[in-house]
C-alpha positions as CSV (number, residue, x, y, z in Angstrom):
1,X,-58.9,85.3,22.2
2,X,-58.3,82.3,20.6
3,X,-59.9,79.5,22.8
4,X,-57.5,76.1,23.8
5,X,-59.0,72.9,22.4
6,X,-56.6,69.7,23.9
7,X,-56.5,67.0,21.7
8,X,-55.9,63.3,23.0
9,X,-54.6,63.5,26.3
10,X,-52.3,66.2,25.8
11,X,-54.5,68.1,29.0
12,X,-53.9,64.9,31.1
13,X,-50.5,64.6,30.7
14,X,-49.3,68.4,31.2
15,X,-51.2,68.1,34.7
16,X,-48.4,65.2,35.4
17,X,-45.5,67.9,34.7
18,X,-44.1,69.4,38.0
19,X,-46.1,72.7,38.6
20,X,-43.4,74.6,38.5
21,X,-43.1,73.6,34.6
22,X,-46.6,73.6,34.4
23,X,-46.7,77.2,35.3
24,X,-44.4,78.2,32.4
25,X,-46.4,76.1,29.7
26,X,-49.9,77.8,30.7
27,X,-48.1,81.1,30.3
28,X,-46.3,80.5,27.0
29,X,-49.8,79.0,25.8
30,X,-51.7,82.4,27.5
31,X,-49.4,84.2,24.9
32,X,-50.0,82.6,22.1
33,X,-53.9,82.6,22.8
34,X,-53.4,86.7,23.0
35,X,-51.9,86.6,19.6
36,X,-48.1,86.5,20.9
37,X,-45.3,83.9,20.7
38,X,-43.9,83.5,23.9
39,X,-39.7,83.3,23.5
40,X,-39.8,79.7,24.4
41,X,-41.8,78.5,21.2
42,X,-39.9,77.6,17.6
43,X,-41.7,76.2,14.8
44,X,-40.5,72.8,13.8
45,X,-39.7,71.6,10.5
46,X,-40.5,69.7,7.7
47,X,-43.9,68.0,7.5
48,X,-45.1,69.7,10.9
49,X,-43.9,73.1,9.9
50,X,-47.3,74.3,11.2
51,X,-46.6,73.0,15.1
52,X,-45.0,75.2,17.3
53,X,-43.3,73.7,19.9
54,X,-42.7,75.1,23.6
55,X,-39.4,73.8,25.6
56,X,-39.1,74.7,29.1
57,X,-36.3,72.9,30.6
58,X,-36.9,71.6,35.0
59,X,-33.7,70.8,36.9
60,X,-33.3,67.4,35.1
61,X,-35.4,66.9,32.2
62,X,-36.7,69.3,29.5
63,X,-40.2,69.4,28.9
64,X,-42.2,70.5,25.5
65,X,-46.1,71.1,24.7
66,X,-46.9,71.3,20.7
67,X,-49.5,73.1,19.4
68,X,-50.4,74.5,16.1
69,X,-52.3,78.2,15.4
70,X,-53.2,76.9,12.0
71,X,-56.7,76.1,11.8
72,X,-59.8,78.0,12.4
73,X,-59.5,80.7,15.2
74,X,-58.5,78.1,17.7
75,X,-55.4,76.6,19.3
76,X,-55.3,73.0,19.0
77,X,-52.3,71.8,21.9
78,X,-51.5,68.6,20.6
79,X,-49.1,67.1,23.0
80,X,-47.4,67.9,26.2
81,X,-44.7,65.6,27.4
82,X,-41.2,64.8,29.4
83,X,-38.0,64.4,26.9
84,X,-36.0,61.8,28.6
85,X,-33.6,61.0,25.8
86,X,-29.9,61.1,26.9
87,X,-28.8,62.1,23.7
88,X,-29.8,65.1,21.3
89,X,-32.1,67.1,21.2
90,X,-34.4,65.6,18.6
91,X,-38.1,65.2,19.2
92,X,-38.7,61.3,19.6
93,X,-40.4,59.5,17.1
94,X,-42.6,58.1,19.0
95,X,-43.6,61.3,20.0
96,X,-43.5,62.6,16.4
97,X,-45.9,60.0,14.8
98,X,-48.4,60.5,17.9
99,X,-48.0,64.7,17.1
100,X,-48.1,63.6,13.2
101,X,-51.8,61.4,14.0
102,X,-53.1,64.5,16.2
103,X,-52.5,67.4,13.7
104,X,-54.2,65.2,11.2
105,X,-57.4,64.6,13.4
106,X,-57.0,67.9,14.1
107,X,-57.1,69.5,10.1
108,X,-60.3,67.0,9.7
109,X,-62.3,68.4,13.3
110,X,-61.5,71.8,12.5
111,X,-63.0,71.5,8.9
112,X,-66.1,69.9,10.3
113,X,-66.1,73.5,12.1
């Protein structure tokens, strides 16, 4: 089993989501901890291809958790948020920028240990 390392405010942000959504997202993370991949998890593309995104649809919004298993033997949970955009499925730029920053930190942290 791999341990979860929560980066930045990711755990706090997850706890702010609706309870039913939290349960689904945490279940998908548990699958990853045991070496599997949830059917709700998809890899990102481009410079973030080592990041996996878990998507859960709620009644009126979509919720996401981003993580990577590509650093050491742990899972770095990089972000959790509600997608608020009304058009398209793309992740908002501010979230992508935060994700890149947290991934960079995780790589540096992982190299130290």
